ZAVEX-748993 format. One record per residue (C-alpha): x, y, z; residue in one letter. Coordinates in steps of 0.2 Angstrom, whole numbers, plus 5000, padded with zeros to 4 digits. Example, Ala and Ser with C-alpha at 12.3 -4.5 7.8 and 13.67 -1.06 7.14 Angstrom:
ZAVEX-748993
506249785039A
506849955036S
This chain:
ZAVEX-748993
466349795019M
466849955017K
466550024999K
467950054988T
468050184974E
469150074963C
469649874963V
471249834951G
471249674945M
472849634934I
472949494924L
474549374926A
473949214923G
474749194901G
475649044898Q
477049164891G
477549034876S
478649154865R
479749194881L
480349024878G
481148924894V
481049074903L
479049044908T
479448854907S
479448844929K
478849024931V
477349134926A
477949284915K
477549424927P
478649334940A
480149354925V
481549454934P
481849594926F
483249744927G
484249674940G
483249674954K
481449664948Y
480249574942R
479049614928I
477349634940I
478349734951D
477849884938F
475949874939A
476049844959L
476949984962S
475650094951N
474450054959C
475050084976S
475650254970H
473950284962S
473050264977G
472250094971V
472449994985E
471149824983T
471949734971I
471749554962G
473349454953V
472349344942L
473649204942T
473349044932Q
475048944922Y
476548894933Q
475849024950P
476748964963L
478449074963E
477349224958L
476049164973N
477549164986T
478249324977Y
476749434980I
476549384997G
475749495007N
475749644996G
477049725012N
478449764998A
477049864989W
476349935004D
474949865000L
474749755016D
473149815023R
471449785036N
470549825021E
470749785004G
472449755000G
473349614986V
472449464984Y
473149314973V
471449244961L
471849074954P
470448984944P
469348914958Y
468148754960Q
466248814959K
464848694962E
464448654945D
466348674938K
467948714940N
468748784921E
470348894917W
470349054913Y
469649054896K
470249244891G
470349404897T
468649454899A
468149264906N
469349314921A
468849454925I
467249374925Y
467549234936Q
468049344949N
466449454949I
465949394968D
467749464972F
467549634964I
465549644969D
466149634988Q
466949814989Y
465349854978D
466549984965P
466250134956E
467650094942Y
468549924940V
470349964935L
471149814922I
472749784920L
474149654912S
475449614921G
476649604908D
477049794903H
478549894909I
478050084912Y
477450204925K
475750284924M
474550374939N
472950294935Y
472350414946A
472350514931K
471550404920M
470250364934I
469850564935K
469750584915F
468550444915H
467450504929R
467350684920E
467150614903N
465650494912N
466150354905A
465750194902D
467450114898A
469150224897T
470650124886I
472550204888A
473350234873V
475050254864I
475450344849E
476650204840V
477450204823P
476450194807W
477250034803E
476949944817E
475050004819A
474449814815N
475049734827R
474149814841F
472349854845G
472150014837I
470850154844M
470150294833T
469450444843A
468650624838N
469150774846Q
468350774862E
469250604863R
467850484861R
468350314852I
467250284834T
468150134831E
469250004835F
470149884827A
471149724835E
472749724822K
472049784807P
472849744791K
472449934786N
472650044803P
471450204801K
472550284817S
474150244826N
473350244844L
473650104850A
472750014866S
474049984881M
472849854888G
472449964903V
470650004904Y
469650084917V
467750024919F
466250084927S
466049924936W
463849914931K
464149934916S
465649824914L
464749674924K
463249664910K
464349644895Y
465349514906L
463749414910V
463149424891L
464949374886D
465049254892E
463149204888K
463849184869N
464649034864P
465449114849E
466449224860S
468449214862N
467949294881N
469249434877D
469149624880F
469949684863G
469149534853Q
467249524861N
467049644876V
467649814869I
466849794851P
465049744860E
464949914869M
465749994856L
464349934844A
463149974859A
463450144857N
464250164876E
465350294880R
467250244875L
468550374879F
470250364875A
471650414888Y
473250464882G
474950414888Y
476650484883A
477950404893G
478950244893Y
477950074889W
478549914882K
477749754882D
478949594886V
478249474880G
479449404866T
481349374869I
481749524861Q
480849634868S
481349584886L
482949594881W
482949794870E
481949834889A
483349774899N
484649864887M
483350044887D
483950034906L
485950064901L
485650214887L
486150414895D
485250444900P
484050284903P
482550274890A
481650204908F
482350274923N
482150134937L
482850264950Y
481550404950D
481250444969S
479650524966D
478850364957W
479650234965K
479650034959I
479549934973F
480149744974S
480449584986K
482349574988N
483349454999P
484749545010V
486049525003K
487849595005P
488849724992P
489349664977H
491349614977Y
492249694964V
494249614960A
495849694957E
495949664938G
494049654933A
493349784921E
491549854923L
490849964906S
489050034907N
488249894915C
486949874931C
487849764946I
486549704960T
487049674975E
487749504979G
488849484966C
490749414962D
491549484950I
493049444942Y
492949474924G
492549584911T
490749674909I
490049774896R
488249834892H
487449684903S
486149704917I
486949574932I
485549494946S
485849474963E
487249324968G
488149314951V
489849234949H
490949284934V
492449214934G
494249284929K
494749304910D
492749304908S
491849434897L
489849474899V
489149574885E
487549644879D
486849504889S
485549504904I
486049354918I
484849314930F
485049294950P
486149144954G
487049114940V
488949034941S
490049094926I
491649004926G
493349064920K
494049114903N
492149114896T
491249234884K
489649284882I
488749394869K
486949444869K
486249324877A
485049314892I
485749174905I
484049104916G
484349084937T
485348964945D
486248914929A
487748864930I
489048914914I
490548804914G
492648864910D
492948904893G
490948894888V
490849024872V
488849084871I
488249194853G
489749104845D
489649134826K
490849014822K
489748854831A
488348724823D
487048884822V
485448714818E
485848654834E
485048764848Y
484148864834A
482048894839N
480849004833K
480849124847Y
482549174847C
483149304836S
484149454834D
485549344838G
484849334858I
485549134865S
484549094878L
484948974893I
483648884905A
483948894921G
484448784933G
485448684921I
487448674918K
488348704903I
489848614903G
491748654900K
492148714883G
490448704875I
490248834859R
488348884858I
487848994842A
486849124841P
484949144842N
485248974854S
483848914866M
484648774877V
483348684889R
484348554896R
486148524904S
487548504889I
489148394898K
């Protein structure tokens, strides 16, 4: 097989429990975003633009929809005779069958996949981040520094630094210290979960990590600290653009709302760095006479009879007459009845919201559907369920089942 300079590995197997009902039936990277995208579109599109054409997508939790969505990689120009995109679930070996135990173990279990391409470098990505990055520039930086590992970092507010893996680097950008979620951070350079490793070096540490029974088999907790302790050459690659980890309901809502800023905090329509996606062919959206639209994103195939303000509306959504959707994200195929009010909510795919429903109603019973993952007034409605006529749902609610 032809030698490949760099193999990309996208970690897409996490359960995503903090997204609540949004990930009860689909993997987190398959969650819709921005009206016509899935979260994994960003890592795949970045790879395509960066010339990383051999990619393994490591799936585990609820993989069916994600596997179907990726298909042969054609939507991202990754259907290749040599290389291309491969979905890599955990598989049964001769002696044992086990789930991916951690990020490092997930790569360890796929050593044979990487080895067949004999790469110089391995690019490791998370499948649940929203950003644009030219990985080719990062690989060039890694090569020029003769690095064993290069970690993409972004400056975060000092008061938030204790939420991240924090790097301390010298003037040459060589990493001198690394701390996972430190109580008293010495730096505000946060790891983005984007790594370039020299494959020979990484393979050695993956094997050592797997042999350590005390290890959590994680890059941030185990592999990177071990490499640093052994005085390997680790470098920090600075990134200054938009980057968002959308692992919580609030961060997912915020990232979608960032698209509606003027100018948008994150431009989905940049012709120089297009975000590719796999979308069904739909007719143009229909906006009825008397409907009102203000600062919103409406995708193809929608029928709008009501009022929409500051919201993201995915394909195939119906909004009934005299209804108001405000500060909300509506996933594909949702049907919203007449005279319904939806405020600051995320409505899951194919949900049916009846006439006269009020979601985000401050007068409703706050405790009835309260959930620890819902905060800042955001309510979450599961996909595929029905909310009956006249139901009133309080802010910070998560509704998992149909309500008559």
